[in-house]
PDB file as gemmi writes it, atoms N, CA and C in Angstrom:
CRYST1    1.000    1.000    1.000  90.00  90.00  90.00 P 1                      
ATOM      1  N   MET A   1       8.409 -11.058 -14.952  1.00  0.00           N  
ATOM      2  CA  MET A   1       9.085 -11.649 -13.525  1.00  0.00           C  
ATOM      3  C   MET A   1       8.858 -10.179 -12.774  1.00  0.00           C  
ATOM      4  N   ARG A   2       8.191 -10.859 -11.434  1.00  0.00           N  
ATOM      5  CA  ARG A   2       7.733 -10.072 -10.455  1.00  0.00           C  
ATOM      6  C   ARG A   2       8.793  -9.434  -9.516  1.00  0.00           C  
ATOM      7  N   LYS A   3       9.232  -8.342  -9.185  1.00  0.00           N  
ATOM      8  CA  LYS A   3       9.804  -7.177  -8.334  1.00  0.00           C  
ATOM      9  C   LYS A   3       9.560  -7.974  -6.717  1.00  0.00           C  
ATOM     10  N   LEU A   4      10.438  -8.503  -6.136  1.00  0.00           N  
ATOM     11  CA  LEU A   4       9.743  -8.807  -4.628  1.00  0.00           C  
ATOM     12  C   LEU A   4      10.146  -7.094  -4.018  1.00  0.00           C  
ATOM     13  N   VAL A   5       8.962  -7.402  -3.056  1.00  0.00           N  
ATOM     14  CA  VAL A   5       9.438  -6.173  -2.482  1.00  0.00           C  
ATOM     15  C   VAL A   5       8.218  -6.337  -0.815  1.00  0.00           C  
ATOM     16  N   PRO A   6       8.828  -5.497   0.290  1.00  0.00           N  
ATOM     17  CA  PRO A   6       8.089  -6.029   1.512  1.00  0.00           C  
ATOM     18  C   PRO A   6       6.820  -5.776   1.598  1.00  0.00           C  
ATOM     19  N   ILE A   7       6.050  -6.751   2.046  1.00  0.00           N  
ATOM     20  CA  ILE A   7       4.498  -6.266   2.202  1.00  0.00           C  
ATOM     21  C   ILE A   7       4.451  -5.662   3.446  1.00  0.00           C  
ATOM     22  N   GLN A   8       3.544  -4.400   3.072  1.00  0.00           N  
ATOM     23  CA  GLN A   8       3.356  -3.404   4.068  1.00  0.00           C  
ATOM     24  C   GLN A   8       2.010  -3.544   4.989  1.00  0.00           C  
ATOM     25  N   ASN A   9       1.920  -3.026   5.922  1.00  0.00           N  
ATOM     26  CA  ASN A   9       0.604  -3.305   6.707  1.00  0.00           C  
ATOM     27  C   ASN A   9      -0.004  -1.732   6.963  1.00  0.00           C  
ATOM     28  N   LEU A  10       0.882  -0.760   7.068  1.00  0.00           N  
ATOM     29  CA  LEU A  10       0.434   0.712   8.125  1.00  0.00           C  
ATOM     30  C   LEU A  10       0.072   1.644   6.567  1.00  0.00           C  
ATOM     31  N   GLY A  11      -1.494   1.766   7.300  1.00  0.00           N  
ATOM     32  CA  GLY A  11      -1.819   2.914   6.305  1.00  0.00           C  
ATOM     33  C   GLY A  11      -1.184   4.346   6.680  1.00  0.00           C  
ATOM     34  N   LEU A  12      -1.445   5.387   6.001  1.00  0.00           N  
ATOM     35  CA  LEU A  12      -1.150   6.817   6.246  1.00  0.00           C  
ATOM     36  C   LEU A  12      -1.610   7.288   7.310  1.00  0.00           C  
ATOM     37  N   GLU A  13      -2.625   7.125   7.789  1.00  0.00           N  
ATOM     38  CA  GLU A  13      -2.999   7.482   9.264  1.00  0.00           C  
ATOM     39  C   GLU A  13      -2.109   7.257  10.211  1.00  0.00           C  
ATOM     40  N   ASP A  14      -2.047   5.564  10.056  1.00  0.00           N  
ATOM     41  CA  ASP A  14      -1.222   4.660  11.374  1.00  0.00           C  
ATOM     42  C   ASP A  14       0.369   5.464  11.495  1.00  0.00           C  
ATOM     43  N   ARG A  15       0.794   5.848   9.798  1.00  0.00           N  
ATOM     44  CA  ARG A  15       2.141   6.001   9.792  1.00  0.00           C  
ATOM     45  C   ARG A  15       2.171   7.476  10.631  1.00  0.00           C  
ATOM     46  N   THR A  16       1.413   8.549  10.211  1.00  0.00           N  
ATOM     47  CA  THR A  16       1.593   9.566  10.796  1.00  0.00           C  
ATOM     48  C   THR A  16       1.159   9.930  12.291  1.00  0.00           C  
ATOM     49  N   VAL A  17       0.265   9.300  12.999  1.00  0.00           N  
ATOM     50  CA  VAL A  17       0.357   8.860  14.106  1.00  0.00           C  
ATOM     51  C   VAL A  17       1.307   8.507  14.960  1.00  0.00           C  
ATOM     52  N   ARG A  18       2.182   7.360  14.329  1.00  0.00           N  
ATOM     53  CA  ARG A  18       3.538   6.684  14.911  1.00  0.00           C  
ATOM     54  C   ARG A  18       4.424   7.685  15.048  1.00  0.00           C  
ATOM     55  N   PHE A  19       4.490   8.912  13.837  1.00  0.00           N  
ATOM     56  CA  PHE A  19       5.456   9.569  13.378  1.00  0.00           C  
ATOM     57  C   PHE A  19       5.314  10.550  14.663  1.00  0.00           C  
ATOM     58  N   LEU A  20       4.213  11.370  14.776  1.00  0.00           N  
ATOM     59  CA  LEU A  20       3.873  12.197  16.146  1.00  0.00           C  
ATOM     60  C   LEU A  20       4.487  11.665  17.254  1.00  0.00           C  
ATOM     61  N   LEU A  21       3.754  10.485  17.370  1.00  0.00           N  
ATOM     62  CA  LEU A  21       4.037   9.837  18.902  1.00  0.00           C  
ATOM     63  C   LEU A  21       5.510   9.574  19.003  1.00  0.00           C  
ATOM     64  N   GLY A  22       6.527   8.965  18.039  1.00  0.00           N  
ATOM     65  CA  GLY A  22       7.495   8.718  18.159  1.00  0.00           C  
ATOM     66  C   GLY A  22       8.136  10.187  18.215  1.00  0.00           C  
ATOM     67  N   THR A  23       8.276  11.043  17.676  1.00  0.00           N  
ATOM     68  CA  THR A  23       8.979  12.243  17.798  1.00  0.00           C  
ATOM     69  C   THR A  23       8.577  12.853  19.238  1.00  0.00           C  
ATOM     70  N   ALA A  24       7.515  12.748  19.417  1.00  0.00           N  
ATOM     71  CA  ALA A  24       7.261  13.560  20.860  1.00  0.00           C  
ATOM     72  C   ALA A  24       7.676  12.999  21.979  1.00  0.00           C  
ATOM     73  N   LEU A  25       7.722  11.291  21.894  1.00  0.00           N  
ATOM     74  CA  LEU A  25       8.943  10.212  23.342  1.00  0.00           C  
ATOM     75  C   LEU A  25       9.912  10.760  23.108  1.00  0.00           C  
ATOM     76  N   ILE A  26      10.956  11.163  21.835  1.00  0.00           N  
ATOM     77  CA  ILE A  26      12.101  11.358  21.870  1.00  0.00           C  
ATOM     78  C   ILE A  26      12.491  12.763  22.155  1.00  0.00           C  
ATOM     79  N   ALA A  27      11.423  13.827  21.648  1.00  0.00           N  
ATOM     80  CA  ALA A  27      11.918  15.293  22.239  1.00  0.00           C  
ATOM     81  C   ALA A  27      11.529  15.150  23.639  1.00  0.00           C  
ATOM     82  N   TYR A  28      10.835  14.721  24.615  1.00  0.00           N  
ATOM     83  CA  TYR A  28      10.400  14.620  25.545  1.00  0.00           C  
ATOM     84  C   TYR A  28      11.584  13.892  26.587  1.00  0.00           C  
ATOM     85  N   GLY A  29      12.341  12.851  25.630  1.00  0.00           N  
ATOM     86  CA  GLY A  29      13.520  12.596  26.416  1.00  0.00           C  
ATOM     87  C   GLY A  29      14.722  13.445  26.277  1.00  0.00           C  
ATOM     88  N   VAL A  30      15.154  13.780  25.426  1.00  0.00           N  
ATOM     89  CA  VAL A  30      15.953  15.121  25.028  1.00  0.00           C  
ATOM     90  C   VAL A  30      15.522  16.080  26.034  1.00  0.00           C  
ATOM     91  N   ILE A  31      14.828  16.906  26.217  1.00  0.00           N  
ATOM     92  CA  ILE A  31      14.438  17.824  26.785  1.00  0.00           C  
ATOM     93  C   ILE A  31      14.781  17.758  28.263  1.00  0.00           C  
ATOM     94  N   SER A  32      13.885  16.674  28.672  1.00  0.00           N  
ATOM     95  CA  SER A  32      14.015  15.958  30.190  1.00  0.00           C  
ATOM     96  C   SER A  32      15.539  16.065  30.494  1.00  0.00           C  
ATOM     97  N   ILE A  33      16.282  15.086  29.668  1.00  0.00           N  
ATOM     98  CA  ILE A  33      17.776  15.203  30.199  1.00  0.00           C  
ATOM     99  C   ILE A  33      18.426  16.166  29.878  1.00  0.00           C  
ATOM    100  N   ALA A  34      18.262  17.229  28.897  1.00  0.00           N  
ATOM    101  CA  ALA A  34      18.750  18.640  29.112  1.00  0.00           C  
ATOM    102  C   ALA A  34      18.553  19.583  30.046  1.00  0.00           C  
ATOM    103  N   LEU A  35      17.442  19.544  30.533  1.00  0.00           N  
ATOM    104  CA  LEU A  35      16.916  20.062  31.756  1.00  0.00           C  
ATOM    105  C   LEU A  35      17.190  19.921  33.309  1.00  0.00           C  
ATOM    106  N   LYS A  36      16.926  18.460  33.468  1.00  0.00           N  
ATOM    107  CA  LYS A  36      17.299  17.750  34.396  1.00  0.00           C  
ATOM    108  C   LYS A  36      18.259  16.704  34.984  1.00  0.00           C  
ATOM    109  N   GLY A  37      19.271  16.638  33.961  1.00  0.00           N  
ATOM    110  CA  GLY A  37      20.316  15.641  33.903  1.00  0.00           C  
ATOM    111  C   GLY A  37      19.535  14.467  33.713  1.00  0.00           C  
ATOM    112  N   SER A  38      20.698  13.472  33.677  1.00  0.00           N  
ATOM    113  CA  SER A  38      20.334  12.198  33.112  1.00  0.00           C  
ATOM    114  C   SER A  38      19.530  11.250  34.471  1.00  0.00           C  
ATOM    115  N   THR A  39      18.059  10.729  34.084  1.00  0.00           N  
ATOM    116  CA  THR A  39      17.564  10.111  34.609  1.00  0.00           C  
ATOM    117  C   THR A  39      16.750   8.872  33.632  1.00  0.00           C  
ATOM    118  N   MET A  40      16.283   7.770  34.564  1.00  0.00           N  
ATOM    119  CA  MET A  40      15.802   6.455  33.725  1.00  0.00           C  
ATOM    120  C   MET A  40      14.730   6.944  32.826  1.00  0.00           C  
ATOM    121  N   MET A  41      13.786   7.869  33.375  1.00  0.00           N  
ATOM    122  CA  MET A  41      12.187   7.754  32.582  1.00  0.00           C  
ATOM    123  C   MET A  41      12.831   8.490  31.119  1.00  0.00           C  
ATOM    124  N   PRO A  42      13.482   9.629  31.039  1.00  0.00           N  
ATOM    125  CA  PRO A  42      13.551  10.247  29.711  1.00  0.00           C  
ATOM    126  C   PRO A  42      14.474   9.136  28.744  1.00  0.00           C  
ATOM    127  N   ALA A  43      14.987   8.685  29.646  1.00  0.00           N  
ATOM    128  CA  ALA A  43      16.085   7.617  28.601  1.00  0.00           C  
ATOM    129  C   ALA A  43      15.063   6.329  28.349  1.00  0.00           C  
ATOM    130  N   VAL A  44      14.259   6.024  28.791  1.00  0.00           N  
ATOM    131  CA  VAL A  44      13.237   4.709  28.439  1.00  0.00           C  
ATOM    132  C   VAL A  44      12.272   5.635  27.447  1.00  0.00           C  
ATOM    133  N   ALA A  45      12.122   6.973  27.552  1.00  0.00           N  
ATOM    134  CA  ALA A  45      11.129   7.585  26.700  1.00  0.00           C  
ATOM    135  C   ALA A  45      12.193   7.647  25.212  1.00  0.00           C  
ATOM    136  N   ILE A  46      13.141   7.745  25.170  1.00  0.00           N  
ATOM    137  CA  ILE A  46      13.682   7.955  23.886  1.00  0.00           C  
ATOM    138  C   ILE A  46      13.693   6.701  23.169  1.00  0.00           C  
ATOM    139  N   VAL A  47      14.014   5.473  24.200  1.00  0.00           N  
ATOM    140  CA  VAL A  47      14.159   4.277  23.629  1.00  0.00           C  
ATOM    141  C   VAL A  47      13.118   4.029  22.769  1.00  0.00           C  
ATOM    142  N   ALA A  48      11.708   4.104  23.894  1.00  0.00           N  
ATOM    143  CA  ALA A  48      10.592   3.595  22.904  1.00  0.00           C  
ATOM    144  C   ALA A  48       9.838   4.679  22.037  1.00  0.00           C  
ATOM    145  N   GLY A  49      10.685   5.524  21.896  1.00  0.00           N  
ATOM    146  CA  GLY A  49      10.327   6.548  20.656  1.00  0.00           C  
ATOM    147  C   GLY A  49      10.548   5.924  19.371  1.00  0.00           C  
ATOM    148  N   ILE A  50      12.008   5.359  19.569  1.00  0.00           N  
ATOM    149  CA  ILE A  50      12.348   4.543  18.408  1.00  0.00           C  
ATOM    150  C   ILE A  50      11.799   3.916  17.471  1.00  0.00           C  
ATOM    151  N   TYR A  51      10.744   3.072  18.051  1.00  0.00           N  
ATOM    152  CA  TYR A  51      10.330   2.172  17.554  1.00  0.00           C  
ATOM    153  C   TYR A  51       8.828   2.084  16.786  1.00  0.00           C  
ATOM    154  N   PRO A  52       8.089   3.509  16.999  1.00  0.00           N  
ATOM    155  CA  PRO A  52       6.938   4.170  16.127  1.00  0.00           C  
ATOM    156  C   PRO A  52       7.861   4.328  15.027  1.00  0.00           C  
ATOM    157  N   LEU A  53       8.791   5.107  15.315  1.00  0.00           N  
ATOM    158  CA  LEU A  53       9.560   5.593  13.911  1.00  0.00           C  
ATOM    159  C   LEU A  53       9.849   4.744  13.276  1.00  0.00           C  
ATOM    160  N   MET A  54      10.600   3.429  13.644  1.00  0.00           N  
ATOM    161  CA  MET A  54      11.181   2.784  12.621  1.00  0.00           C  
ATOM    162  C   MET A  54       9.957   2.043  11.824  1.00  0.00           C  
ATOM    163  N   THR A  55       9.094   1.994  12.697  1.00  0.00           N  
ATOM    164  CA  THR A  55       7.988   1.307  11.894  1.00  0.00           C  
ATOM    165  C   THR A  55       7.434   1.756  10.718  1.00  0.00           C  
ATOM    166  N   THR A  56       7.535   3.401  11.162  1.00  0.00           N  
ATOM    167  CA  THR A  56       6.843   4.509   9.969  1.00  0.00           C  
ATOM    168  C   THR A  56       7.428   4.965   8.803  1.00  0.00           C  
ATOM    169  N   SER A  57       8.627   4.372   9.230  1.00  0.00           N  
ATOM    170  CA  SER A  57      10.032   4.654   7.733  1.00  0.00           C  
ATOM    171  C   SER A  57       9.443   3.240   7.155  1.00  0.00           C  
ATOM    172  N   VAL A  58       9.669   2.248   7.477  1.00  0.00           N  
ATOM    173  CA  VAL A  58       9.603   0.908   6.773  1.00  0.00           C  
ATOM    174  C   VAL A  58       8.083   0.621   5.981  1.00  0.00           C  
ATOM    175  N   GLY A  59       7.157   1.127   7.115  1.00  0.00           N  
ATOM    176  CA  GLY A  59       5.845   0.695   6.856  1.00  0.00           C  
ATOM    177  C   GLY A  59       5.176  -0.316   6.970  1.00  0.00           C  
ATOM    178  N   TRP A  60       5.922  -1.273   8.279  1.00  0.00           N  
ATOM    179  CA  TRP A  60       5.485  -2.547   8.273  1.00  0.00           C  
ATOM    180  C   TRP A  60       5.632  -2.710   9.615  1.00  0.00           C  
ATOM    181  N   ASP A  61       4.839  -3.264  10.575  1.00  0.00           N  
ATOM    182  CA  ASP A  61       5.061  -3.608  12.005  1.00  0.00           C  
ATOM    183  C   ASP A  61       5.042  -4.801  12.141  1.00  0.00           C  
ATOM    184  N   PRO A  62       5.815  -5.696  12.717  1.00  0.00           N  
ATOM    185  CA  PRO A  62       5.593  -7.132  13.065  1.00  0.00           C  
ATOM    186  C   PRO A  62       4.676  -7.678  13.996  1.00  0.00           C  
ATOM    187  N   PHE A  63       4.261  -6.739  14.956  1.00  0.00           N  
ATOM    188  CA  PHE A  63       3.246  -7.542  15.658  1.00  0.00           C  
ATOM    189  C   PHE A  63       1.703  -7.230  14.831  1.00  0.00           C  
ATOM    190  N   TYR A  64       1.648  -6.338  13.992  1.00  0.00           N  
ATOM    191  CA  TYR A  64       0.702  -6.300  13.002  1.00  0.00           C  
ATOM    192  C   TYR A  64       0.707  -7.787  12.129  1.00  0.00           C  
ATOM    193  N   GLN A  65       2.206  -7.710  11.668  1.00  0.00           N  
ATOM    194  CA  GLN A  65       2.035  -9.330  10.662  1.00  0.00           C  
ATOM    195  C   GLN A  65       1.622 -10.441  11.325  1.00  0.00           C  
ATOM    196  N   LEU A  66       1.973 -10.655  13.014  1.00  0.00           N  
ATOM    197  CA  LEU A  66       1.603 -11.498  13.681  1.00  0.00           C  
ATOM    198  C   LEU A  66       0.431 -12.040  13.892  1.00  0.00           C  
ATOM    199  N   PHE A  67      -0.504 -10.796  13.954  1.00  0.00           N  
ATOM    200  CA  PHE A  67      -2.014 -11.149  14.178  1.00  0.00           C  
ATOM    201  C   PHE A  67      -3.049 -10.592  12.977  1.00  0.00           C  
ATOM    202  N   ASN A  68      -2.131 -10.594  11.697  1.00  0.00           N  
ATOM    203  CA  ASN A  68      -2.861 -10.443  10.439  1.00  0.00           C  
ATOM    204  C   ASN A  68      -3.325  -9.065  10.738  1.00  0.00           C  
ATOM    205  N   VAL A  69      -3.335  -8.002  10.870  1.00  0.00           N  
ATOM    206  CA  VAL A  69      -3.595  -6.826  10.993  1.00  0.00           C  
ATOM    207  C   VAL A  69      -2.984  -5.531   9.913  1.00  0.00           C  
ATOM    208  N   ARG A  70      -4.374  -5.071   9.125  1.00  0.00           N  
ATOM    209  CA  ARG A  70      -3.482  -3.842   8.170  1.00  0.00           C  
ATOM    210  C   ARG A  70      -4.380  -2.785   8.533  1.00  0.00           C  
ATOM    211  N   THR A  71      -3.472  -1.643   8.475  1.00  0.00           N  
ATOM    212  CA  THR A  71      -4.400  -0.397   8.616  1.00  0.00           C  
ATOM    213  C   THR A  71      -4.460   0.492   6.907  1.00  0.00           C  
ATOM    214  N   CYS A  72      -4.131  -0.209   6.034  1.00  0.00           N  
ATOM    215  CA  CYS A  72      -4.472   0.246   4.521  1.00  0.00           C  
ATOM    216  C   CYS A  72      -5.502  -0.505   3.976  1.00  0.00           C  
ATOM    217  N   ALA A  73      -5.599  -0.006   2.837  1.00  0.00           N  
ATOM    218  CA  ALA A  73      -6.649  -0.666   2.043  1.00  0.00           C  
ATOM    219  C   ALA A  73      -6.458  -2.213   1.561  1.00  0.00           C  
ATOM    220  N   ALA A  74      -7.297  -2.973   2.168  1.00  0.00           N  
ATOM    221  CA  ALA A  74      -6.852  -4.367   1.665  1.00  0.00           C  
ATOM    222  C   ALA A  74      -7.747  -5.145   0.839  1.00  0.00           C  
ATOM    223  N   GLY A  75      -8.339  -4.157  -0.356  1.00  0.00           N  
ATOM    224  CA  GLY A  75      -8.939  -4.267  -1.292  1.00  0.00           C  
ATOM    225  C   GLY A  75      -8.465  -5.663  -2.379  1.00  0.00           C  
ATOM    226  N   GLY A  76      -6.806  -6.206  -1.919  1.00  0.00           N  
ATOM    227  CA  GLY A  76      -6.350  -7.256  -2.617  1.00  0.00           C  
ATOM    228  C   GLY A  76      -4.901  -6.518  -3.606  1.00  0.00           C  
ATOM    229  N   GLY A  77      -4.297  -7.323  -4.007  1.00  0.00           N  
ATOM    230  CA  GLY A  77      -2.668  -7.257  -4.564  1.00  0.00           C  
ATOM    231  C   GLY A  77      -1.875  -7.102  -3.462  1.00  0.00           C  
ATOM    232  N   ARG A  78      -0.928  -7.690  -3.963  1.00  0.00           N  
ATOM    233  CA  ARG A  78       0.882  -8.088  -3.052  1.00  0.00           C  
ATOM    234  C   ARG A  78       1.076  -6.984  -2.018  1.00  0.00           C  
ATOM    235  N   HIS A  79       0.933  -5.516  -2.699  1.00  0.00           N  
ATOM    236  CA  HIS A  79       1.729  -4.468  -1.948  1.00  0.00           C  
ATOM    237  C   HIS A  79       0.812  -3.228  -1.995  1.00  0.00           C  
ATOM    238  N   GLN A  80      -0.515  -3.881  -1.527  1.00  0.00           N  
ATOM    239  CA  GLN A  80      -1.972  -3.025  -1.850  1.00  0.00           C  
ATOM    240  C   GLN A  80      -1.386  -1.767  -0.811  1.00  0.00           C  
ATOM    241  N   CYS A  81      -0.693  -1.349   0.302  1.00  0.00           N  
ATOM    242  CA  CYS A  81      -0.809  -0.269   1.118  1.00  0.00           C  
ATOM    243  C   CYS A  81       0.237   0.821   0.196  1.00  0.00           C  
ATOM    244  N   GLY A  82       1.389   0.419  -0.422  1.00  0.00           N  
ATOM    245  CA  GLY A  82       2.422   1.336  -1.418  1.00  0.00           C  
ATOM    246  C   GLY A  82       3.462   1.952  -0.219  1.00  0.00           C  
ATOM    247  N   THR A  83       4.374   2.535  -1.082  1.00  0.00           N  
ATOM    248  CA  THR A  83       5.082   3.088  -0.428  1.00  0.00           C  
ATOM    249  C   THR A  83       4.556   4.672   0.275  1.00  0.00           C  
ATOM    250  N   LEU A  84       5.290   5.027   0.900  1.00  0.00           N  
ATOM    251  CA  LEU A  84       4.683   6.623   1.735  1.00  0.00           C  
ATOM    252  C   LEU A  84       4.660   7.676   0.258  1.00  0.00           C  
ATOM    253  N   PRO A  85       5.387   7.720  -0.543  1.00  0.00           N  
ATOM    254  CA  PRO A  85       5.416   8.838  -1.790  1.00  0.00           C  
ATOM    255  C   PRO A  85       4.003   8.349  -2.355  1.00  0.00           C  
ATOM    256  N   TYR A  86       3.762   6.850  -2.608  1.00  0.00           N  
ATOM    257  CA  TYR A  86       2.290   6.569  -3.367  1.00  0.00           C  
ATOM    258  C   TYR A  86       1.238   7.184  -2.154  1.00  0.00           C  
ATOM    259  N   GLU A  87       1.281   6.883  -0.883  1.00  0.00           N  
ATOM    260  CA  GLU A  87      -0.056   6.984  -0.472  1.00  0.00           C  
ATOM    261  C   GLU A  87      -0.141   8.429   0.062  1.00  0.00           C  
ATOM    262  N   LEU A  88       0.968   9.356   0.004  1.00  0.00           N  
ATOM    263  CA  LEU A  88       0.837  10.553   0.113  1.00  0.00           C  
ATOM    264  C   LEU A  88       0.068  11.425  -1.880  1.00  0.00           C  
ATOM    265  N   ASP A  89       0.633  10.726  -2.539  1.00  0.00           N  
ATOM    266  CA  ASP A  89       0.197  11.102  -3.768  1.00  0.00           C  
ATOM    267  C   ASP A  89      -1.318  10.751  -3.728  1.00  0.00           C  
ATOM    268  N   ALA A  90      -1.609   9.161  -3.561  1.00  0.00           N  
ATOM    269  CA  ALA A  90      -3.042   9.150  -3.598  1.00  0.00           C  
ATOM    270  C   ALA A  90      -3.875  10.223  -2.259  1.00  0.00           C  
ATOM    271  N   ALA A  91      -3.236   9.920  -1.271  1.00  0.00           N  
ATOM    272  CA  ALA A  91      -4.211  11.125  -0.130  1.00  0.00           C  
ATOM    273  C   ALA A  91      -4.317  12.514  -0.939  1.00  0.00           C  
ATOM    274  N   LEU A  92      -3.629  12.945  -1.664  1.00  0.00           N  
ATOM    275  CA  LEU A  92      -3.443  14.254  -2.288  1.00  0.00           C  
ATOM    276  C   LEU A  92      -4.430  14.267  -3.514  1.00  0.00           C  
ATOM    277  N   GLY A  93      -5.223  13.133  -4.066  1.00  0.00           N  
ATOM    278  CA  GLY A  93      -6.200  13.210  -4.901  1.00  0.00           C  
ATOM    279  C   GLY A  93      -5.678  13.003  -6.118  1.00  0.00           C  
ATOM    280  N   HIS A  94      -4.328  12.803  -6.320  1.00  0.00           N  
ATOM    281  CA  HIS A  94      -3.844  12.584  -7.549  1.00  0.00           C  
ATOM    282  C   HIS A  94      -4.138  10.825  -8.425  1.00  0.00           C  
ATOM    283  N   ASN A  95      -4.717  10.347  -7.488  1.00  0.00           N  
ATOM    284  CA  ASN A  95      -5.177   8.783  -7.976  1.00  0.00           C  
ATOM    285  C   ASN A  95      -4.228   8.264  -8.907  1.00  0.00           C  
ATOM    286  N   PRO A  96      -3.012   8.025  -8.098  1.00  0.00           N  
ATOM    287  CA  PRO A  96      -1.952   6.992  -8.705  1.00  0.00           C  
ATOM    288  C   PRO A  96      -2.433   5.438  -9.271  1.00  0.00           C  
ATOM    289  N   LYS A  97      -1.935   5.095 -10.384  1.00  0.00           N  
ATOM    290  CA  LYS A  97      -2.466   4.143 -11.082  1.00  0.00           C  
ATOM    291  C   LYS A  97      -1.249   3.014 -11.425  1.00  0.00           C  
ATOM    292  N   PRO A  98      -1.194   1.756 -11.304  1.00  0.00           N  
ATOM    293  CA  PRO A  98       0.370   1.055 -11.207  1.00  0.00           C  
ATOM    294  C   PRO A  98       0.170   1.126 -12.964  1.00  0.00           C  
ATOM    295  N   ASP A  99       1.451   0.838 -13.473  1.00  0.00           N  
ATOM    296  CA  ASP A  99       1.508   0.341 -14.615  1.00  0.00           C  
ATOM    297  C   ASP A  99       0.913  -0.555 -15.052  1.00  0.00           C  
ATOM    298  N   ARG A 100       0.696  -1.033 -16.269  1.00  0.00           N  
ATOM    299  CA  ARG A 100       0.209  -2.081 -17.024  1.00  0.00           C  
ATOM    300  C   ARG A 100       1.372  -3.296 -16.742  1.00  0.00           C  
ATOM    301  N   GLY A 101       0.973  -4.430 -15.740  1.00  0.00           N  
ATOM    302  CA  GLY A 101       1.647  -5.539 -15.680  1.00  0.00           C  
ATOM    303  C   GLY A 101       2.597  -5.216 -14.363  1.00  0.00           C  
ATOM    304  N   ARG A 102       2.482  -4.274 -13.762  1.00  0.00           N  
ATOM    305  CA  ARG A 102       2.642  -4.089 -12.471  1.00  0.00           C  
ATOM    306  C   ARG A 102       1.936  -3.895 -11.403  1.00  0.00           C  
ATOM    307  N   GLU A 103       0.627  -4.224 -11.387  1.00  0.00           N  
ATOM    308  CA  GLU A 103      -0.474  -3.995 -10.426  1.00  0.00           C  
ATOM    309  C   GLU A 103      -0.564  -4.628  -9.022  1.00  0.00           C  
ATOM    310  N   PHE A 104       1.256  -5.356  -8.859  1.00  0.00           N  
ATOM    311  CA  PHE A 104       1.280  -5.868  -7.549  1.00  0.00           C  
ATOM    312  C   PHE A 104       1.928  -4.829  -6.985  1.00  0.00           C  
ATOM    313  N   ASP A 105       2.460  -4.014  -7.467  1.00  0.00           N  
ATOM    314  CA  ASP A 105       3.359  -2.871  -7.348  1.00  0.00           C  
ATOM    315  C   ASP A 105       2.943  -1.554  -6.892  1.00  0.00           C  
ATOM    316  N   HIS A 106       2.741  -1.107  -5.956  1.00  0.00           N  
ATOM    317  CA  HIS A 106       2.234   0.218  -5.660  1.00  0.00           C  
ATOM    318  C   HIS A 106       3.226   1.319  -5.067  1.00  0.00           C  
ATOM    319  N   SER A 107       4.559   1.241  -5.815  1.00  0.00           N  
ATOM    320  CA  SER A 107       5.629   2.485  -5.420  1.00  0.00           C  
ATOM    321  C   SER A 107       5.388   3.341  -6.276  1.00  0.00           C  
ATOM    322  N   TYR A 108       5.921   4.184  -5.846  1.00  0.00           N  
ATOM    323  CA  TYR A 108       5.974   5.408  -6.527  1.00  0.00           C  
ATOM    324  C   TYR A 108       6.656   5.153  -8.082  1.00  0.00           C  
ATOM    325  N   THR A 109       7.830   4.415  -8.085  1.00  0.00           N  
ATOM    326  CA  THR A 109       8.501   4.313  -9.539  1.00  0.00           C  
ATOM    327  C   THR A 109       7.311   3.484 -10.512  1.00  0.00           C  
ATOM    328  N   ALA A 110       6.437   2.331  -9.800  1.00  0.00           N  
ATOM    329  CA  ALA A 110       5.709   1.887 -10.714  1.00  0.00           C  
ATOM    330  C   ALA A 110       4.872   2.435 -10.866  1.00  0.00           C  
ATOM    331  N   THR A 111       4.541   3.480 -10.972  1.00  0.00           N  
ATOM    332  CA  THR A 111       2.742   4.293 -10.624  1.00  0.00           C  
ATOM    333  C   THR A 111       3.109   5.275 -12.264  1.00  0.00           C  
ATOM    334  N   HIS A 112       2.167   5.097 -12.920  1.00  0.00           N  
ATOM    335  CA  HIS A 112       2.067   6.152 -14.126  1.00  0.00           C  
ATOM    336  C   HIS A 112       1.866   7.370 -13.882  1.00  0.00           C  
ATOM    337  N   HIS A 113       2.792   8.631 -13.559  1.00  0.00           N  
ATOM    338  CA  HIS A 113       2.644   9.398 -13.729  1.00  0.00           C  
ATOM    339  C   HIS A 113       2.973  10.259 -15.155  1.00  0.00           C  
ATOM    340  N   PRO A 114       2.119  11.253 -15.325  1.00  0.00           N  
ATOM    341  CA  PRO A 114       2.576  11.551 -16.932  1.00  0.00           C  
ATOM    342  C   PRO A 114       3.898  12.754 -16.856  1.00  0.00           C  
ATOM    343  N   LYS A 115       4.179  13.496 -15.871  1.00  0.00           N  
ATOM    344  CA  LYS A 115       5.021  14.408 -15.576  1.00  0.00           C  
ATOM    345  C   LYS A 115       6.316  13.695 -15.361  1.00  0.00           C  
ATOM    346  N   MET A 116       6.635  12.257 -14.815  1.00  0.00           N  
ATOM    347  CA  MET A 116       7.475  11.542 -14.710  1.00  0.00           C  
ATOM    348  C   MET A 116       8.337  10.891 -15.775  1.00  0.00           C  
ATOM    349  N   PRO A 117       9.757  11.213 -15.570  1.00  0.00           N  
ATOM    350  CA  PRO A 117      10.750  10.959 -16.798  1.00  0.00           C  
ATOM    351  C   PRO A 117      10.284   9.175 -16.873  1.00  0.00           C  
ATOM    352  N   PRO A 118      10.427   8.464 -18.175  1.00  0.00           N  
ATOM    353  CA  PRO A 118      10.116   7.289 -18.266  1.00  0.00           C  
ATOM    354  C   PRO A 118      11.147   6.452 -17.698  1.00  0.00           C  
ATOM    355  N   THR A 119      12.365   6.904 -17.602  1.00  0.00           N  
ATOM    356  CA  THR A 119      13.659   6.127 -17.194  1.00  0.00           C  
ATOM    357  C   THR A 119      13.496   6.057 -15.512  1.00  0.00           C  
ATOM    358  N   LEU A 120      12.440   7.020 -14.835  1.00  0.00           N  
ATOM    359  CA  LEU A 120      12.181   6.486 -13.324  1.00  0.00           C  
ATOM    360  C   LEU A 120      11.303   5.787 -13.538  1.00  0.00           C  
ATOM    361  N   ARG A 121      10.348   5.571 -13.979  1.00  0.00           N  
ATOM    362  CA  ARG A 121       9.302   4.439 -14.365  1.00  0.00           C  
ATOM    363  C   ARG A 121       9.927   3.054 -13.982  1.00  0.00           C  
TER     364      ARG A 121                                                      
END                                                                             
């Protein structure tokens, strides 16, 4: 039986850029409000910074889904992008491989790691 997981469409580079952009917008808004007082532009920056941070944490962008865009490997499979820990592990060159029978699930817990206890897999 296959476990249902959300289909992700954001790659590691896209997530990194979104994280930096969202953090910068929120920092700008908070610092501007603290130094200048409450104005409309910093409040808009804070609200605008929430969207990239939310999509980064989930790994899915509804607008990408709407236009069928993916910034991660489209080499096949239902969950090809993988979770953020899986992507980081792959980016570090550890070459994580999905366990047999779970090829659809590129999550960190469904990946064969010799050092990971079997109870976590």
